[in-house]
C-alpha positions as CSV (number, residue, x, y, z in Angstrom):
1,M,133.9,36.6,-52.8
2,T,134.0,33.2,-53.0
3,K,131.5,30.9,-51.4
4,N,133.4,29.8,-48.3
5,V,133.4,33.8,-47.3
6,L,129.8,34.7,-48.0
7,E,129.2,31.3,-46.1
8,K,130.6,33.2,-43.3
9,K,129.4,36.6,-43.7
10,K,126.1,35.1,-43.3
11,A,126.7,33.0,-40.5
12,Q,128.1,36.0,-38.8
13,R,125.5,38.3,-39.4
14,A,122.9,35.3,-38.5
15,K,124.9,35.4,-34.7
16,R,124.9,39.4,-34.0
17,K,120.4,39.0,-35.6
18,M,120.4,36.1,-32.9
19,R,122.4,37.9,-30.2
20,V,120.0,41.4,-30.8
21,R,116.8,39.9,-30.7
22,S,117.4,38.2,-27.6
23,K,117.3,41.2,-26.1
24,V,114.9,43.1,-27.8
25,F,110.7,42.1,-28.0
26,G,108.0,44.4,-29.2
27,T,104.4,44.9,-27.6
28,Q,101.4,46.4,-29.0
29,Q,102.2,49.5,-27.3
30,R,106.3,49.5,-27.9
31,P,106.7,47.4,-31.4
32,R,110.2,46.6,-32.5
33,V,111.3,48.3,-35.1
34,S,113.6,46.1,-37.6
35,V,115.8,47.5,-40.4
36,F,116.9,45.7,-43.3
37,K,119.0,46.6,-45.9
38,S,119.4,45.1,-49.5
39,N,122.0,46.0,-51.9
40,K,120.0,48.4,-53.3
41,H,117.0,49.6,-50.8
42,L,116.0,49.8,-47.2
43,Y,113.2,48.7,-45.6
44,A,111.1,48.6,-42.4
45,Q,108.9,47.5,-40.1
46,A,107.1,47.6,-36.9
47,I,106.9,44.6,-35.6
48,D,104.3,43.6,-32.4
49,D,106.1,40.2,-31.4
50,N,103.1,38.9,-28.8
51,N,100.5,38.8,-31.8
52,H,103.0,37.9,-34.4
53,A,101.9,40.9,-36.6
54,T,103.0,44.1,-38.3
55,L,101.4,47.3,-37.3
56,A,103.5,49.3,-39.6
57,H,106.3,49.3,-42.7
58,V,107.9,51.4,-45.3
59,D,109.3,50.1,-48.2
60,G,112.2,52.4,-50.0
61,K,111.8,51.0,-53.1
62,K,108.3,51.8,-53.8
63,L,109.2,55.0,-52.5
64,G,111.9,55.7,-55.2
65,L,114.7,55.9,-52.9
66,G,118.1,54.3,-52.8
67,K,120.1,53.3,-49.4
68,N,122.3,56.4,-48.6
69,M,122.6,58.5,-45.9
70,E,119.7,61.1,-47.5
71,D,117.7,58.3,-48.5
72,S,117.4,56.6,-45.3
73,K,116.6,60.2,-43.5
74,K,113.4,60.6,-45.8
75,I,112.4,57.0,-45.6
76,A,112.5,57.6,-41.5
77,A,110.7,60.5,-41.7
78,A,108.0,58.8,-43.9
79,F,108.1,55.6,-41.4
80,A,107.5,58.2,-38.6
81,E,104.8,59.6,-40.1
82,N,103.0,55.9,-41.1
83,L,103.7,55.4,-37.1
84,K,102.0,58.3,-35.9
85,A,99.6,57.7,-37.7
86,K,98.7,55.0,-35.9
87,G,99.4,56.5,-32.8
88,I,102.8,54.9,-32.2
89,T,105.1,57.0,-30.3
90,Q,107.1,54.6,-28.6
91,V,109.3,51.7,-30.4
92,V,112.0,49.0,-30.1
93,F,115.0,49.3,-32.4
94,D,116.5,45.9,-33.3
95,R,119.4,46.7,-35.9
96,N,118.9,43.3,-37.1
97,G,122.4,42.2,-37.4
98,Y,124.0,45.3,-39.0
99,L,126.1,47.8,-37.3
100,Y,124.7,50.8,-35.8
101,H,126.8,52.9,-38.3
102,G,125.8,55.5,-41.6
103,V,122.6,54.4,-42.4
104,V,121.2,52.1,-39.5
105,A,122.6,55.0,-37.4
106,A,120.8,58.0,-39.5
107,F,117.8,55.9,-39.7
108,A,117.2,55.7,-36.0
109,E,118.2,59.7,-35.8
110,T,115.9,60.7,-37.6
111,L,112.8,58.8,-36.0
112,R,114.2,60.1,-33.1
113,E,114.2,63.5,-34.6
114,N,110.5,62.9,-35.5
115,N,109.7,62.6,-32.1
116,I,109.5,58.6,-32.2
117,A,110.8,57.3,-28.5
118,L,113.6,54.5,-29.1
């Protein structure tokens, strides 16, 4: 891809990200779960926007998992256990500018299956 196309894609994702972020806000009792996809791995963190603090996180790279659907479900299950250990059962889902499809949707559905209310 050319440089202009990549810049346009980045700008469009940034616009989507800000549009979603303006509506989603995390608190201590109900933190914001932000998902990030790199080319190879999936990352997520639970953020308290009032105190600007990360309450829990999961790193697909450290778990040795990639970015496909099955690995996304395993990462979400590990993240749900981490949230439950911290006493968090309700979260607000921030798709971070990505479409709610594929890996992102599988991550959210697995959190719901593990009794984390979105």
